[in-house]
N, C-alpha and C positions, 0 to 999 in steps of 0.2 A: 815483352813476353805473354801479354794478354790475346795478342795478335797469333802466337804460335798456338796456344791452348786451343782457340777456336779452330784453327786450322785442324790440327790433331782430332778434334770432336767430330769434324764434320768428314776425316777422311776415315775413322773408325765407323762412322755411319755407313759410309759408302762401300767399306769391306765387309760390314755385317749384311747389308741389302745384297751385295753382289754374292756372297757366300751361301745365302738364304736362295737365290733365285739360281745358283748354280748346283745346288743339292736337288733339283728334280731332274729326273731322267729325261732327258730330251728323245732318247730314243725307243722309248717306250710306248707302243701303239695305243695303249687305254692310260687314260688319268682317272685316279681314283678320288671320290670326294666322300666325306664322312656326312652323314645327316644327322638331325638332333637327336634321333635315337641311337647313334653310334653303328649305324649300318654304312657298311660301305657300299657304293654304288660305282660302276664303271662306266666311262663314259668314251664311246669310241672317238679318237681324234679325225679331223677330217682327210679324205683320201682323194686324190686326182682320179677324175673319170672322162670319159671320152664324151661328148654330146653330140649328137647326129641330129641335124633339123632339116624340115622341109624347106627347099628354095625359096618358095613362095612367101613364107611365112618368118623368115630367117632374121632380119632385121628387128623386128618386134619381139621375137623370141630373145635374141641375144640381148635385148635391153632389159627384159624382164628377169632372165637369168643373171646379168650382172647386178640386178637389185638383190638377187638372193645368196650370191657366191661369188668368189674371186675366181676371175678367169684368168688362166695363167699362159694361155695359148690361144690363138684364133685363127682359122684359116676360111675366110668369108669364101662364100655366102653361109656353109653349111656344117662346118667341125669347129668344136672346141672343146679346150681342156678347162676343167674347172676344179677347184678344191671346195669338197663339200662333205658335209656328215651324212650319215645315213636320212636324217628329216629332212635336209635340206635336198637331198638327191630326191625325196621322194615329189617334194613340189617342183624340181626340175622336169621330173619326169611328167607330170600335169600340166606342165606348161604348153600352151597351143603352139603347133609348130614343132615341139619335139618329136622327132620318130625314135630315138634310143637314147638310154644313159648307160653307159658300159665301165665296168672296171677293169676288162680284159678286151683283148678286140673281138669284134662283133662277129659272130659267125654266119649272119644272116648277108646273103650278097644281093639282096633285093634292093639296096639303096642305090646301086648303079654308080659307084665312087669314080670320080674321074681319075686318072693318073697320079694327078698331084695330091687329091686326097688319099688314096691309097698309101701313096710315100710318106703322108702326115701320120698316117695311122701307123703302117709299118715302123717309122720312127719312134712313135709312142711307145708301140709294144718292146721293140727292141732296148729301150731305155731301161725297162724293166727286166730285161733277161738277164740270167748270171754272166758276169764277165769271166772270161777265160783269157789270161794272158800269161805269156811265158815268163816264168820268173815271178810272178805276184806272190807277194810276201816273202821272198828270199832275200838274204843280206846282197850288198852291193857287190860284195866280191866273190859271190857263189863261184864254184868252178862251171865252165861251159858260158859264164856270160862276162862282158868287158864293165870294167869298173867305169864310173864316171871320168869325164875329162878332168885333171886337176885344174883350177882355176889359174889362170896367169901363165898357161905353157901352151 
């Protein structure tokens, strides 16, 4: 009997913690925090940025950047995607060997990107473009579309 009450107590704590964690809106681009004076400050969440490096300093720059931000993708030797907030972004921008930090496709063609590097940039840009899919958001049996196969047939 005591064992059951302990299990129930633990489960209620887990449910309470889960409910509290889920009550925060994960899709909100900003988090609010309250200071001692009761004022709310808004802190921007990290965003993904494209970083272009100078080839001759790329290895050292990548090591410095990895110490500051989360690197989500890397195309050696010159391109990487990082997840960073504005303060970290400025630190990355000041890192020796960094030619540019972008949150949209760079307009400057002076980097002389190779075809592979340009494909990397184009794929990153396309990932953020609005999707247009036929039937997006429609019911599965909308006229003009075939319903999915019935399992087992």
